[in-house]
DODREN-886094 format. One record per atom (N, C-alpha, C): residue number from 1; atom name; x, y, z; chain; residue in three letters. Coordinates in steps of 0.02 Angstrom, whole numbers, plus 50000, padded with zeros to 5 digits. Example, Ala and Ser with C-alpha at 12.3 -4.5 7.8 and 13.67 -1.06 7.14 Angstrom:
! residues 2
{1, N, {50660, 49716, 50390}, A, ALA}
{1, CA, {50615, 49775, 50390}, A, ALA}
{1, C, {50660, 49835, 50390}, A, ALA}
{2, N, {50642, 49888, 50354}, A, SER}
{2, CA, {50684, 49947, 50357}, A, SER}
{2, C, {50645, 50002, 50394}, A, SER}
//
This chain:
! residues 61
{1, N, {53445, 54971, 55106}, A, UNK}
{1, CA, {53413, 55028, 55136}, A, UNK}
{1, C, {53464, 55063, 55184}, A, UNK}
{2, N, {53516, 55085, 55157}, A, UNK}
{2, CA, {53568, 55123, 55200}, A, UNK}
{2, C, {53578, 55189, 55169}, A, UNK}
{3, N, {53606, 55234, 55206}, A, UNK}
{3, CA, {53618, 55304, 55184}, A, UNK}
{3, C, {53675, 55304, 55134}, A, UNK}
{4, N, {53682, 55359, 55101}, A, UNK}
{4, CA, {53731, 55370, 55049}, A, UNK}
{4, C, {53803, 55362, 55077}, A, UNK}
{5, N, {53817, 55389, 55135}, A, UNK}
{5, CA, {53884, 55385, 55162}, A, UNK}
{5, C, {53903, 55311, 55178}, A, UNK}
{6, N, {53856, 55273, 55206}, A, UNK}
{6, CA, {53869, 55204, 55221}, A, UNK}
{6, C, {53879, 55162, 55158}, A, UNK}
{7, N, {53841, 55175, 55107}, A, UNK}
{7, CA, {53849, 55141, 55043}, A, UNK}
{7, C, {53915, 55158, 55009}, A, UNK}
{8, N, {53939, 55220, 55017}, A, UNK}
{8, CA, {54003, 55241, 54993}, A, UNK}
{8, C, {54059, 55205, 55028}, A, UNK}
{9, N, {54054, 55197, 55092}, A, UNK}
{9, CA, {54106, 55162, 55130}, A, UNK}
{9, C, {54109, 55088, 55111}, A, UNK}
{10, N, {54050, 55058, 55104}, A, UNK}
{10, CA, {54050, 54991, 55081}, A, UNK}
{10, C, {54079, 54983, 55010}, A, UNK}
{11, N, {54061, 55027, 54965}, A, UNK}
{11, CA, {54086, 55024, 54896}, A, UNK}
{11, C, {54162, 55035, 54895}, A, UNK}
{12, N, {54186, 55081, 54935}, A, UNK}
{12, CA, {54257, 55094, 54936}, A, UNK}
{12, C, {54299, 55035, 54963}, A, UNK}
{13, N, {54273, 54997, 55005}, A, UNK}
{13, CA, {54308, 54941, 55036}, A, UNK}
{13, C, {54310, 54880, 54995}, A, UNK}
{14, N, {54272, 54880, 54941}, A, UNK}
{14, CA, {54263, 54818, 54902}, A, UNK}
{14, C, {54330, 54795, 54871}, A, UNK}
{15, N, {54368, 54840, 54837}, A, UNK}
{15, CA, {54430, 54812, 54808}, A, UNK}
{15, C, {54478, 54787, 54858}, A, UNK}
{16, N, {54483, 54819, 54916}, A, UNK}
{16, CA, {54532, 54796, 54969}, A, UNK}
{16, C, {54510, 54729, 54995}, A, UNK}
{17, N, {54443, 54718, 55005}, A, UNK}
{17, CA, {54418, 54657, 55030}, A, UNK}
{17, C, {54426, 54604, 54976}, A, UNK}
{18, N, {54420, 54617, 54914}, A, UNK}
{18, CA, {54430, 54568, 54860}, A, UNK}
{18, C, {54501, 54545, 54857}, A, UNK}
{19, N, {54547, 54592, 54865}, A, UNK}
{19, CA, {54619, 54571, 54867}, A, UNK}
{19, C, {54632, 54527, 54926}, A, UNK}
{20, N, {54605, 54543, 54985}, A, UNK}
{20, CA, {54618, 54504, 55043}, A, UNK}
{20, C, {54587, 54434, 55039}, A, UNK}
{21, N, {54528, 54429, 55009}, A, UNK}
{21, CA, {54499, 54362, 55003}, A, UNK}
{21, C, {54537, 54323, 54953}, A, UNK}
{22, N, {54564, 54354, 54897}, A, UNK}
{22, CA, {54603, 54315, 54848}, A, UNK}
{22, C, {54666, 54293, 54879}, A, UNK}
{23, N, {54697, 54334, 54923}, A, UNK}
{23, CA, {54759, 54313, 54954}, A, UNK}
{23, C, {54745, 54254, 55002}, A, UNK}
{24, N, {54691, 54254, 55039}, A, UNK}
{24, CA, {54673, 54200, 55084}, A, UNK}
{24, C, {54655, 54137, 55049}, A, UNK}
{25, N, {54610, 54141, 54999}, A, UNK}
{25, CA, {54582, 54083, 54970}, A, UNK}
{25, C, {54627, 54052, 54916}, A, UNK}
{26, N, {54658, 54090, 54873}, A, UNK}
{26, CA, {54693, 54062, 54816}, A, UNK}
{26, C, {54768, 54076, 54819}, A, UNK}
{27, N, {54792, 54101, 54878}, A, UNK}
{27, CA, {54858, 54118, 54887}, A, UNK}
{27, C, {54885, 54167, 54836}, A, UNK}
{28, N, {54848, 54214, 54817}, A, UNK}
{28, CA, {54870, 54269, 54771}, A, UNK}
{28, C, {54923, 54310, 54807}, A, UNK}
{29, N, {54976, 54322, 54771}, A, UNK}
{29, CA, {55029, 54363, 54801}, A, UNK}
{29, C, {55015, 54439, 54792}, A, UNK}
{30, N, {55033, 54476, 54844}, A, UNK}
{30, CA, {55027, 54549, 54841}, A, UNK}
{30, C, {55095, 54578, 54844}, A, UNK}
{31, N, {55111, 54626, 54798}, A, UNK}
{31, CA, {55175, 54659, 54806}, A, UNK}
{31, C, {55170, 54718, 54857}, A, UNK}
{32, N, {55224, 54753, 54868}, A, UNK}
{32, CA, {55227, 54806, 54916}, A, UNK}
{32, C, {55178, 54862, 54897}, A, UNK}
{33, N, {55179, 54881, 54835}, A, UNK}
{33, CA, {55132, 54935, 54814}, A, UNK}
{33, C, {55058, 54919, 54825}, A, UNK}
{34, N, {55040, 54855, 54810}, A, UNK}
{34, CA, {54972, 54834, 54821}, A, UNK}
{34, C, {54955, 54833, 54896}, A, UNK}
{35, N, {55002, 54810, 54935}, A, UNK}
{35, CA, {54993, 54809, 55012}, A, UNK}
{35, C, {54983, 54879, 55037}, A, UNK}
{36, N, {55026, 54927, 55012}, A, UNK}
{36, CA, {55016, 54996, 55033}, A, UNK}
{36, C, {54949, 55025, 55010}, A, UNK}
{37, N, {54930, 55008, 54951}, A, UNK}
{37, CA, {54864, 55032, 54930}, A, UNK}
{37, C, {54806, 55007, 54967}, A, UNK}
{38, N, {54807, 54944, 54985}, A, UNK}
{38, CA, {54759, 54916, 55032}, A, UNK}
{38, C, {54759, 54952, 55101}, A, UNK}
{39, N, {54818, 54966, 55124}, A, UNK}
{39, CA, {54823, 55003, 55187}, A, UNK}
{39, C, {54794, 55071, 55181}, A, UNK}
{40, N, {54808, 55106, 55126}, A, UNK}
{40, CA, {54783, 55175, 55120}, A, UNK}
{40, C, {54708, 55175, 55115}, A, UNK}
{41, N, {54679, 55128, 55076}, A, UNK}
{41, CA, {54608, 55123, 55068}, A, UNK}
{41, C, {54573, 55105, 55134}, A, UNK}
{42, N, {54604, 55059, 55173}, A, UNK}
{42, CA, {54578, 55046, 55239}, A, UNK}
{42, C, {54578, 55103, 55286}, A, UNK}
{43, N, {54634, 55138, 55286}, A, UNK}
{43, CA, {54641, 55198, 55329}, A, UNK}
{43, C, {54586, 55250, 55307}, A, UNK}
{44, N, {54579, 55263, 55244}, A, UNK}
{44, CA, {54528, 55311, 55219}, A, UNK}
{44, C, {54458, 55288, 55245}, A, UNK}
{45, N, {54445, 55225, 55238}, A, UNK}
{45, CA, {54378, 55201, 55260}, A, UNK}
{45, C, {54368, 55211, 55336}, A, UNK}
{46, N, {54424, 55199, 55373}, A, UNK}
{46, CA, {54419, 55205, 55447}, A, UNK}
{46, C, {54409, 55280, 55461}, A, UNK}
{47, N, {54442, 55324, 55428}, A, UNK}
{47, CA, {54435, 55397, 55440}, A, UNK}
{47, C, {54364, 55419, 55422}, A, UNK}
{48, N, {54336, 55395, 55369}, A, UNK}
{48, CA, {54264, 55413, 55352}, A, UNK}
{48, C, {54217, 55386, 55404}, A, UNK}
{49, N, {54226, 55325, 55427}, A, UNK}
{49, CA, {54185, 55298, 55477}, A, UNK}
{49, C, {54190, 55334, 55545}, A, UNK}
{50, N, {54251, 55355, 55561}, A, UNK}
{50, CA, {54264, 55393, 55625}, A, UNK}
{50, C, {54228, 55461, 55618}, A, UNK}
{51, N, {54234, 55491, 55562}, A, UNK}
{51, CA, {54200, 55557, 55553}, A, UNK}
{51, C, {54124, 55552, 55561}, A, UNK}
{52, N, {54096, 55500, 55529}, A, UNK}
{52, CA, {54023, 55492, 55540}, A, UNK}
{52, C, {54004, 55476, 55609}, A, UNK}
{53, N, {54046, 55437, 55643}, A, UNK}
{53, CA, {54034, 55421, 55716}, A, UNK}
{53, C, {54037, 55485, 55758}, A, UNK}
{54, N, {54085, 55528, 55746}, A, UNK}
{54, CA, {54094, 55588, 55784}, A, UNK}
{54, C, {54034, 55634, 55772}, A, UNK}
{55, N, {54012, 55639, 55709}, A, UNK}
{55, CA, {53952, 55681, 55694}, A, UNK}
{55, C, {53890, 55654, 55730}, A, UNK}
{56, N, {53880, 55587, 55735}, A, UNK}
{56, CA, {53824, 55560, 55766}, A, UNK}
{56, C, {53829, 55576, 55843}, A, UNK}
{57, N, {53889, 55575, 55873}, A, UNK}
{57, CA, {53893, 55593, 55942}, A, UNK}
{57, C, {53876, 55668, 55954}, A, UNK}
{58, N, {53893, 55712, 55910}, A, UNK}
{58, CA, {53878, 55785, 55919}, A, UNK}
{58, C, {53803, 55794, 55912}, A, UNK}
{59, N, {53770, 55757, 55872}, A, UNK}
{59, CA, {53696, 55767, 55861}, A, UNK}
{59, C, {53663, 55745, 55928}, A, UNK}
{60, N, {53683, 55690, 55957}, A, UNK}
{60, CA, {53651, 55664, 56016}, A, UNK}
{60, C, {53666, 55707, 56080}, A, UNK}
{61, N, {53729, 55732, 56082}, A, UNK}
{61, CA, {53747, 55769, 56144}, A, UNK}
{61, C, {53758, 55838, 56128}, A, UNK}
//
């Protein structure tokens, strides 16, 4: 029972989290391109979250 934007953020973070869990649990190796990809996805998710946070502040104040 979450909004569409929250569900989108969760869905977008799934591949990065999967790679991170694989790296931790089964010592899966990540090459440079994969690491950069995880960083880009994480940055995008952070920017989407920040945008939503800023919008909620504008509505309140």
